[in-house]
N, CA and C atoms as an extended XYZ file, in Angstrom:
252
Properties=species:S:1:pos:R:3:atomname:S:1:resname:S:1:resid:I:1 pbc="F F F"
N       -16.934       37.595      -98.896 N   MET     1
C       -17.135       37.409      -97.490 CA  MET     1
C       -16.095       36.487      -97.153 C   MET     1
N       -15.459       35.327      -97.990 N   LYS     2
C       -14.368       34.331      -97.753 CA  LYS     2
C       -13.179       35.520      -97.130 C   LYS     2
N       -12.893       36.388      -97.721 N   GLU     3
C       -11.889       37.377      -97.479 CA  GLU     3
C       -11.718       37.864      -96.131 C   GLU     3
N       -13.057       38.360      -95.799 N   MET     4
C       -13.534       38.757      -94.418 CA  MET     4
C       -13.397       37.886      -93.193 C   MET     4
N       -13.709       36.828      -93.686 N   ILE     5
C       -13.606       35.405      -92.636 CA  ILE     5
C       -12.539       35.348      -92.665 C   ILE     5
N       -11.753       34.860      -93.565 N   ASP     6
C       -10.084       34.981      -93.624 CA  ASP     6
C        -9.334       35.894      -92.314 C   ASP     6
N        -9.530       36.876      -92.638 N   GLU     7
C        -8.861       37.911      -91.960 CA  GLU     7
C        -9.414       38.015      -90.451 C   GLU     7
N       -10.672       37.801      -90.462 N   LEU     8
C       -10.939       37.542      -88.756 CA  LEU     8
C       -10.266       36.209      -88.156 C   LEU     8
N       -10.076       35.327      -89.201 N   ARG     9
C        -9.544       33.715      -88.363 CA  ARG     9
C        -7.722       34.194      -88.285 C   ARG     9
N        -7.358       35.034      -89.152 N   ALA    10
C        -5.856       35.599      -88.944 CA  ALA    10
C        -5.724       36.107      -87.854 C   ALA    10
N        -7.025       37.053      -87.299 N   CYS    11
C        -6.569       37.968      -85.995 CA  CYS    11
C        -7.041       36.906      -85.121 C   CYS    11
N        -7.714       35.781      -84.846 N   GLU    12
C        -7.395       34.830      -84.283 CA  GLU    12
C        -8.968       35.145      -83.132 C   GLU    12
N        -9.963       35.302      -84.111 N   HIS    13
C       -11.203       35.576      -83.960 CA  HIS    13
C       -12.114       34.341      -84.494 C   HIS    13
N       -12.804       33.649      -83.518 N   TRP    14
C       -13.753       32.281      -84.016 CA  TRP    14
C       -14.964       33.014      -84.450 C   TRP    14
N       -15.239       32.551      -85.659 N   VAL    15
C       -16.151       32.851      -86.792 CA  VAL    15
C       -17.321       31.791      -86.878 C   VAL    15
N       -18.423       31.954      -86.387 N   THR    16
C       -19.843       30.812      -86.552 CA  THR    16
C       -20.700       31.804      -87.555 C   THR    16
N       -21.698       30.736      -87.266 N   VAL    17
C       -23.341       31.471      -87.551 CA  VAL    17
C       -23.777       31.857      -86.639 C   VAL    17
N       -25.340       32.387      -86.775 N   CYS    18
C       -26.086       33.007      -86.012 CA  CYS    18
C       -27.580       32.686      -86.757 C   CYS    18
N       -28.498       32.011      -86.397 N   ASP    19
C       -29.822       31.856      -87.012 CA  ASP    19
C       -30.553       33.090      -86.359 C   ASP    19
N       -31.061       34.069      -87.404 N   ILE    20
C       -31.640       35.022      -86.915 CA  ILE    20
C       -33.153       35.123      -87.194 C   ILE    20
N       -33.647       34.055      -88.306 N   GLY    21
C       -34.879       33.716      -88.530 CA  GLY    21
C       -35.900       33.559      -87.482 C   GLY    21
N       -36.990       34.210      -88.127 N   LYS    22
C       -38.488       34.506      -86.952 CA  LYS    22
C       -39.128       33.048      -87.402 C   LYS    22
N       -39.077       32.752      -88.579 N   VAL    23
C       -39.797       31.532      -88.919 CA  VAL    23
C       -38.943       30.234      -89.600 C   VAL    23
N       -38.337       30.641      -90.724 N   ASN    24
C       -37.145       30.064      -91.162 CA  ASN    24
C       -36.011       30.103      -91.115 C   ASN    24
N       -34.519       29.232      -90.935 N   ALA    25
C       -33.753       29.446      -90.626 CA  ALA    25
C       -33.149       30.993      -91.568 C   ALA    25
N       -32.259       31.659      -91.278 N   GLU    26
C       -32.130       32.553      -92.286 CA  GLU    26
C       -30.556       32.903      -91.225 C   GLU    26
N       -29.084       32.492      -91.624 N   PHE    27
C       -27.941       32.586      -90.924 CA  PHE    27
C       -27.385       34.036      -91.290 C   PHE    27
N       -26.940       34.292      -90.632 N   ALA    28
C       -25.769       35.448      -90.546 CA  ALA    28
C       -24.654       35.338      -89.809 C   ALA    28
N       -23.766       36.290      -90.094 N   LEU    29
C       -22.101       36.003      -89.841 CA  LEU    29
C       -22.349       36.453      -88.446 C   LEU    29
N       -21.143       35.426      -87.392 N   ALA    30
C       -21.114       35.840      -85.898 CA  ALA    30
C       -20.085       35.810      -85.691 C   ALA    30
N       -19.773       36.197      -84.558 N   VAL    31
C       -17.834       35.976      -84.020 CA  VAL    31
C       -17.870       35.817      -82.751 C   VAL    31
N       -17.307       35.025      -82.127 N   VAL    32
C       -17.090       34.839      -80.710 CA  VAL    32
C       -16.339       35.949      -79.967 C   VAL    32
N       -16.708       36.341      -78.943 N   ILE    33
C       -16.204       37.457      -78.084 CA  ILE    33
C       -15.862       36.795      -76.864 C   ILE    33
N       -14.872       37.191      -76.336 N   ASP    34
C       -14.369       36.716      -75.288 CA  ASP    34
C       -14.602       37.930      -74.262 C   ASP    34
N       -14.026       39.085      -74.749 N   GLU    35
C       -14.038       40.383      -73.540 CA  GLU    35
C       -14.837       41.503      -74.547 C   GLU    35
N       -15.245       42.466      -73.959 N   PRO    36
C       -15.832       43.697      -74.679 CA  PRO    36
C       -14.868       43.817      -75.956 C   PRO    36
N       -13.884       44.415      -75.124 N   ILE    37
C       -12.794       44.973      -76.269 CA  ILE    37
C       -12.950       44.359      -77.871 C   ILE    37
N       -13.440       43.168      -77.398 N   ASP    38
C       -13.329       41.868      -78.898 CA  ASP    38
C       -14.437       42.475      -79.874 C   ASP    38
N       -15.372       43.526      -79.258 N   ILE    39
C       -16.376       44.066      -80.182 CA  ILE    39
C       -15.773       44.904      -81.043 C   ILE    39
N       -15.151       45.819      -80.348 N   TRP    40
C       -14.181       46.757      -81.141 CA  TRP    40
C       -13.086       46.354      -82.344 C   TRP    40
N       -12.488       45.131      -81.973 N   TYR    41
C       -11.583       44.836      -82.765 CA  TYR    41
C       -12.345       44.063      -84.023 C   TYR    41
N       -13.425       43.521      -83.692 N   VAL    42
C       -14.182       42.758      -84.993 CA  VAL    42
C       -14.840       43.712      -85.658 C   VAL    42
N       -15.829       44.451      -85.154 N   ALA    43
C       -16.247       45.573      -86.020 CA  ALA    43
C       -15.626       46.177      -86.932 C   ALA    43
N       -14.351       46.554      -86.430 N   SER    44
C       -13.174       47.219      -87.325 CA  SER    44
C       -12.951       46.463      -88.706 C   SER    44
N       -12.898       45.034      -88.460 N   ILE    45
C       -12.576       44.182      -89.446 CA  ILE    45
C       -13.784       44.104      -90.585 C   ILE    45
N       -15.209       43.804      -89.912 N   VAL    46
C       -16.012       43.594      -90.445 CA  VAL    46
C       -17.319       44.622      -90.903 C   VAL    46
N       -16.921       45.721      -90.450 N   GLY    47
C       -17.535       47.054      -90.373 CA  GLY    47
C       -18.800       46.614      -89.784 C   GLY    47
N       -19.606       47.965      -90.193 N   THR    48
C       -21.089       47.959      -89.318 CA  THR    48
C       -22.162       48.475      -90.073 C   THR    48
N       -21.771       48.582      -91.674 N   GLY    49
C       -22.510       49.190      -92.774 CA  GLY    49
C       -23.969       48.192      -92.695 C   GLY    49
N       -24.630       48.381      -93.564 N   GLY    50
C       -25.944       47.985      -93.927 CA  GLY    50
C       -27.201       48.747      -93.229 C   GLY    50
N       -28.291       48.426      -93.214 N   VAL    51
C       -29.514       48.825      -92.755 CA  VAL    51
C       -29.554       48.469      -91.284 C   VAL    51
N       -28.961       47.159      -90.831 N   THR    52
C       -28.926       47.112      -89.460 CA  THR    52
C       -27.775       46.719      -88.643 C   THR    52
N       -27.734       47.436      -87.508 N   SER    53
C       -26.220       47.508      -86.728 CA  SER    53
C       -25.935       46.063      -86.378 C   SER    53
N       -24.705       45.796      -85.885 N   PRO    54
C       -24.588       44.324      -85.463 CA  PRO    54
C       -25.218       44.453      -83.623 C   PRO    54
N       -25.208       43.045      -82.872 N   PHE    55
C       -25.681       42.858      -82.004 CA  PHE    55
C       -25.317       41.647      -81.086 C   PHE    55
N       -24.972       42.005      -79.639 N   VAL    56
C       -24.708       41.028      -79.270 CA  VAL    56
C       -25.504       40.057      -78.629 C   VAL    56
N       -25.051       38.860      -78.673 N   LEU    57
C       -26.410       37.979      -78.297 CA  LEU    57
C       -25.423       36.532      -77.374 C   LEU    57
N       -25.644       36.737      -76.071 N   GLY    58
C       -24.940       35.739      -75.353 CA  GLY    58
C       -23.464       36.080      -75.871 C   GLY    58
N       -22.408       35.191      -76.008 N   ASN    59
C       -21.009       35.546      -76.417 CA  ASN    59
C       -20.746       35.781      -77.851 C   ASN    59
N       -21.643       36.130      -78.791 N   LEU    60
C       -21.412       36.345      -79.717 CA  LEU    60
C       -22.127       37.764      -80.312 C   LEU    60
N       -21.173       38.099      -81.621 N   LEU    61
C       -21.645       39.488      -81.756 CA  LEU    61
C       -21.913       39.115      -83.316 C   LEU    61
N       -23.100       39.553      -83.548 N   VAL    62
C       -23.803       38.683      -84.884 CA  VAL    62
C       -24.030       40.079      -85.621 C   VAL    62
N       -24.177       39.908      -87.024 N   PHE    63
C       -23.898       40.977      -88.106 CA  PHE    63
C       -25.285       40.820      -89.067 C   PHE    63
N       -26.300       41.161      -88.960 N   PRO    64
C       -27.855       40.528      -89.411 CA  PRO    64
C       -27.774       40.928      -90.794 C   PRO    64
N       -26.937       41.651      -90.965 N   HIS    65
C       -26.735       42.541      -92.382 CA  HIS    65
C       -25.579       41.319      -93.253 C   HIS    65
N       -24.952       40.709      -92.702 N   LEU    66
C       -24.208       39.587      -93.366 CA  LEU    66
C       -24.580       38.419      -93.505 C   LEU    66
N       -25.365       38.271      -94.329 N   ARG    67
C       -26.083       37.017      -94.548 CA  ARG    67
C       -25.489       35.667      -95.080 C   ARG    67
N       -25.637       34.414      -94.662 N   ILE    68
C       -24.910       33.582      -94.993 CA  ILE    68
C       -25.355       32.446      -95.843 C   ILE    68
N       -24.611       32.019      -96.925 N   ASN    69
C       -25.585       31.188      -98.036 CA  ASN    69
C       -24.876       29.855      -97.673 C   ASN    69
N       -25.498       28.789      -98.601 N   ALA    70
C       -25.196       27.478      -98.370 CA  ALA    70
C       -23.675       26.982      -98.446 C   ALA    70
N       -22.796       28.034      -99.458 N   GLU    71
C       -21.487       27.658      -99.698 CA  GLU    71
C       -20.716       28.523      -98.399 C   GLU    71
N       -20.982       29.557      -98.014 N   THR    72
C       -20.254       30.145      -97.141 CA  THR    72
C       -20.299       29.351      -96.227 C   THR    72
N       -21.385       28.691      -95.493 N   TYR    73
C       -21.882       27.772      -94.265 CA  TYR    73
C       -20.998       26.858      -94.386 C   TYR    73
N       -20.656       25.943      -95.195 N   GLU    74
C       -19.744       25.389      -95.464 CA  GLU    74
C       -18.702       25.068      -95.519 C   GLU    74
N       -18.187       26.288      -95.575 N   TYR    75
C       -16.458       27.240      -95.579 CA  TYR    75
C       -16.443       27.317      -94.304 C   TYR    75
N       -17.043       28.137      -93.623 N   ILE    76
C       -17.130       28.004      -92.081 CA  ILE    76
C       -17.328       26.854      -90.964 C   ILE    76
N       -18.113       25.815      -91.512 N   CYS    77
C       -17.967       24.959      -90.431 CA  CYS    77
C       -16.779       24.046      -91.315 C   CYS    77
N       -15.866       24.048      -92.064 N   ALA    78
C       -14.889       23.178      -92.561 CA  ALA    78
C       -13.913       23.549      -92.068 C   ALA    78
N       -13.525       24.540      -91.196 N   TYR    79
C       -12.574       25.525      -90.849 CA  TYR    79
C       -12.007       24.352      -89.672 C   TYR    79
N       -10.675       23.958      -90.156 N   GLY    80
C        -9.956       23.047      -89.313 CA  GLY    80
C       -10.210       21.580      -89.255 C   GLY    80
N       -10.967       21.194      -89.829 N   LYS    81
C       -11.214       19.663      -90.329 CA  LYS    81
C       -10.249       19.537      -91.673 C   LYS    81
N        -9.764       18.319      -91.308 N   ASP    82
C        -8.928       17.619      -92.726 CA  ASP    82
C        -9.877       16.968      -93.957 C   ASP    82
N        -9.509       17.456      -95.131 N   PRO    83
C       -10.120       17.470      -96.287 CA  PRO    83
C        -9.895       15.935      -96.545 C   PRO    83
N       -10.905       14.999      -96.952 N   ASP    84
C       -10.515       13.688      -96.685 CA  ASP    84
C       -10.272       13.521      -98.634 C   ASP    84
């Protein structure tokens, strides 16, 4: 998944996470969309496979089939920060 995140970033898309859990926190990959056409570009990189389809929540395109584990969460959050 890190390669996909890096590709999204290389194409200047802002990658984040979205909590999709009903009771407990369950994080899924999400990408900020500024314009409707961004949905097509992001989906062409990520794909729409899996049992569930991506959905729009506010200005986020959420991919519920792409769950984020702790390591990937840290990778996303550390982007752009100086390593100490």
